[in-house]
C-alpha positions in Angstrom: 22.6 17.4 -3.2 18.8 17.3 -2.9 18.8 15.4 -6.2 21.0 13.0 -4.7 19.2 12.2 -1.7 15.9 11.7 -3.8 17.9 9.1 -6.2 19.2 7.2 -3.4 15.7 7.1 -1.8 14.0 6.0 -5.4 17.1 3.1 -5.5 16.2 1.9 -1.8 12.9 1.9 -2.9 13.5 -0.1 -5.9 15.5 -2.8 -3.7 13.0 -2.9 -0.7 10.0 -3.1 -3.3 11.4 -6.5 -4.6 11.3 -7.9 -1.3 7.6 -6.3 -0.4 6.7 -8.4 -3.6 8.0 -11.6 -2.0 6.4 -10.9 1.2 3.0 -10.2 -0.1 3.2 -13.2 -2.5 4.2 -15.6 0.1 3.0 -14.8 3.2 -0.8 -15.3 2.6 0.3 -18.8 1.2 2.3 -19.2 4.4 5.4 -19.9 2.8 9.0 -18.4 4.5 10.1 -15.2 2.8 13.0 -14.8 5.0 15.6 -17.8 4.2 14.2 -19.6 1.2 16.1 -18.4 -2.2 14.0 -16.9 -5.0 12.7 -19.6 -7.4 11.1 -19.4 -11.3 7.5 -20.1 -10.0 7.1 -21.9 -13.3 10.0 -24.1 -13.5 11.5 -24.0 -10.1 14.7 -22.9 -10.8 16.7 -21.1 -8.1 17.3 -17.7 -9.1 21.2 -16.0 -9.7 21.6 -12.6 -8.1 22.0 -10.9 -11.5 18.8 -12.5 -12.1 16.9 -10.5 -9.0 18.4 -6.8 -9.8 14.9 -4.7 -9.6 13.5 -3.8 -13.1 16.4 -4.0 -14.8 16.7 -7.9 -14.7 13.2 -7.9 -16.2 14.2 -5.5 -18.6 17.1 -7.1 -19.7 15.5 -10.8 -20.0 12.4 -8.9 -21.6 10.0 -10.6 -19.1 10.9 -14.1 -19.5 12.7 -16.3 -17.2 16.0 -17.5 -18.8 16.0 -21.0 -18.1 12.1 -22.1 -18.8 11.3 -18.9 -21.0 8.2 -18.5 -19.0 6.8 -15.0 -18.5 7.7 -13.4 -15.7 4.6 -11.3 -14.0 4.4 -7.5 -14.5 3.7 -7.1 -10.5 7.7 -7.3 -10.1 8.9 -4.6 -11.8 5.6 -2.7 -11.3 5.9 -3.0 -7.5 9.6 -2.1 -7.7 8.8 0.9 -9.5 6.2 2.1 -7.1 7.9 1.6 -4.0 10.9 3.5 -5.7 8.7 6.4 -6.2 6.9 6.4 -3.1 10.3 6.3 -1.2 11.3 9.2 -3.4 8.3 11.1 -2.5 8.4 10.4 1.1 12.0 11.9 1.2 10.7 15.2 -0.8 7.8 15.5 1.6 9.3 14.7 4.9 13.3 15.3 4.4 15.6 13.9 6.9 13.2 14.1 9.6 11.4 11.5 12.0 8.1 11.9 10.0 10.4 10.2 7.2 10.7 6.9 8.9 6.6 7.1 9.5 6.4 7.6 5.9 8.4 5.0 4.8 6.9 2.4 7.2 3.4 3.3 5.9 4.5 3.2 2.5 5.9 -0.4 3.3 2.7 -2.0 4.7 0.7 -0.3 2.0 2.9 -1.8 -0.8 2.9 -5.5 0.8 -0.9 -5.2 1.2 -1.4 -3.7 -2.4 0.4 -7.2 -3.6 -1.7 -9.6 -1.3 -4.7 -8.2 -1.8 -4.1 -7.7 -5.5 -3.2 -11.3 -6.0 -5.2 -13.4 -3.5 -7.7 -10.5 -2.1 -6.3 -11.3 1.6 -5.1 -8.2 3.8 -2.7 -10.5 6.3 -3.2 -10.1 9.9 0.5 -10.7 10.5 1.4 -7.4 8.4 -1.1 -5.4 10.2 0.0 -6.4 13.4 3.8 -6.0 12.8 3.3 -2.4 11.7 0.9 -1.4 14.2 3.1 -2.2 16.7 5.8 0.3 15.0 3.5 2.7 14.4 2.8 2.8 18.0 6.5 3.4 18.9 6.7 6.5 16.3 3.4 8.0 17.8 5.2 7.5 21.3 8.2 9.2 20.2 6.2 12.0 17.7 2.5 11.7 18.6 -0.4 13.5 16.3 -1.9 16.9 17.3 -4.5 16.5 19.2 -3.4 13.8 21.3 -7.0 12.2 21.0 -7.0 12.1 17.5 -5.0 8.6 17.0 -7.4 7.0 19.3 -10.5 8.9 17.6 -9.2 7.8 14.3 -8.6 4.1 15.1 -12.0 3.9 16.2 -13.7 5.8 13.3 -11.9 3.4 10.7 -13.0 0.3 12.6 -16.5 1.4 12.9 -17.1 2.9 9.5 -16.0 -0.3 7.7 -17.7 -2.6 10.6 -20.9 -0.6 9.7 -20.5 -1.0 5.9 -20.2 -5.0 6.5 -23.2 -5.0 8.7 -25.5 -3.2 6.3 -24.2 -4.4 3.3 -24.1 -8.3 4.7 -20.4 -8.6 3.3 -19.8 -5.8 0.9 -16.5 -5.4 2.5 -14.0 -7.5 4.5 -12.9 -7.9 7.8 -9.4 -7.2 6.5 -10.6 -3.6 5.0 -11.9 -3.2 8.6 -8.8 -3.8 10.4 -6.9 -2.1 7.9 -8.9 1.1 8.2 -8.5 0.6 12.1 -4.6 0.8 11.8 -4.7 3.6 9.1 -7.1 5.4 11.8 -4.4 5.3 14.3 -1.7 6.7 11.8 -3.8 9.4 10.3 -6.0 10.6 12.9 -10.0 11.2 12.9 -9.8 14.2 10.4 -7.7 12.2 7.6 -9.0 8.8 8.3 -12.4 10.2 7.1 -11.1 11.8 4.4 -9.5 8.5 3.3 -12.6 6.8 3.4 -14.6 9.3 1.3 -11.6 9.0 -1.6 -11.4 5.5 -1.4 -15.4 5.1 -2.0 -15.2 7.7 -4.6 -12.1 6.1 -6.3 -13.6 2.5 -6.0 -16.8 3.5 -7.4 -15.2 5.2 -10.6 -12.8 2.1 -11.3 -15.5 -0.1 -10.8 -17.8 1.7 -13.3 -14.5 1.6 -15.7 -14.1 -2.2 -15.4 -17.5 -2.9 -16.0 -18.0 -0.6 -19.2 -15.0 -2.2 -20.6 -16.1 -5.3 -19.4 -13.2 -6.5 -17.5 -15.3 -7.8 -14.8 -19.0 -8.4 -14.4 -21.3 -7.6 -11.9 -20.8 -10.5 -9.9 -17.2 -10.8 -9.5 -15.8 -9.8 -6.4 -13.0 -7.0 -6.8 -10.4 -6.3 -3.9 -11.1 -3.0 -2.3 -7.7 -2.9 -0.7 -6.0 -1.1 -3.8 -8.3 1.7 -3.2 -8.0 2.3 0.3 -4.3 2.4 -0.5 -4.4 4.7 -3.0 -6.6 7.0 -1.2 -4.5 6.7 2.1 -1.3 7.8 -0.2 -3.1 10.9 -1.5 -4.7 11.6 2.1 -1.2 11.1 3.8 1.2 13.4 1.4 -2.0 15.8 0.1 -4.5 15.6 2.5 -3.9 18.7 4.3 -4.0 20.5 0.6 -6.9 19.0 -0.2 -8.7 19.9 2.9 -7.3 23.6 2.3 -8.5 23.5 -1.0 -11.9 22.3 -0.4 -12.5 24.6 2.3 -11.5 27.6 0.2 -13.2 26.6 -2.7 -16.8 25.5 -1.4 -16.9 26.6 2.4 -15.0 30.0 3.1 -15.6 31.3 -0.4 
């Protein structure tokens, strides 16, 4: 039964991941994403349902449009697979509990932001506002302990990035600052501090590797959102284990 439920959530993640792709790609360009049919971005042909089956259509069509033979971006199957795995992990971690609702909402928001920030270097305010409202509802039903952790986390997350922006004179964007404010509300003070530390570490390592392999140059702007998202997912699912491991390895040893 456990395998069945995990598979179901993985498949749901594939389906929702396809929708999150559309939202992340269209919302920053102020294009409708709830009513307009999906089209090939190169030949504008309206796609049929069998061309929109998550991952499977991409594989069967060998990554090309059936009508113009143009290449389909890898971002589509990758985001679908990532969402599928994250939905499955959410179920495996939380089970059928109210925490699962919070986990799925967090994953959904982060996947949409991953698409928009990777493509346009934009973290849409509408996405943050929409999910913040939903998180407020979940917090009312199942608050963090202690009660003040949510408020302190939101303030700390917002203030940390504001300080970085001020010191670096624009080294990070206002979107990152607002995102950390929302994450602080969701994660609480302890975990948002860990998220900030991990995102900086991941960003530094990734930046050095990209420079080393000449994928980017020193003056090329790089979105920081993906590193925040990776760090957030690590902390949300494994943060307590990381803190326990750190305390027992270095502090309490």
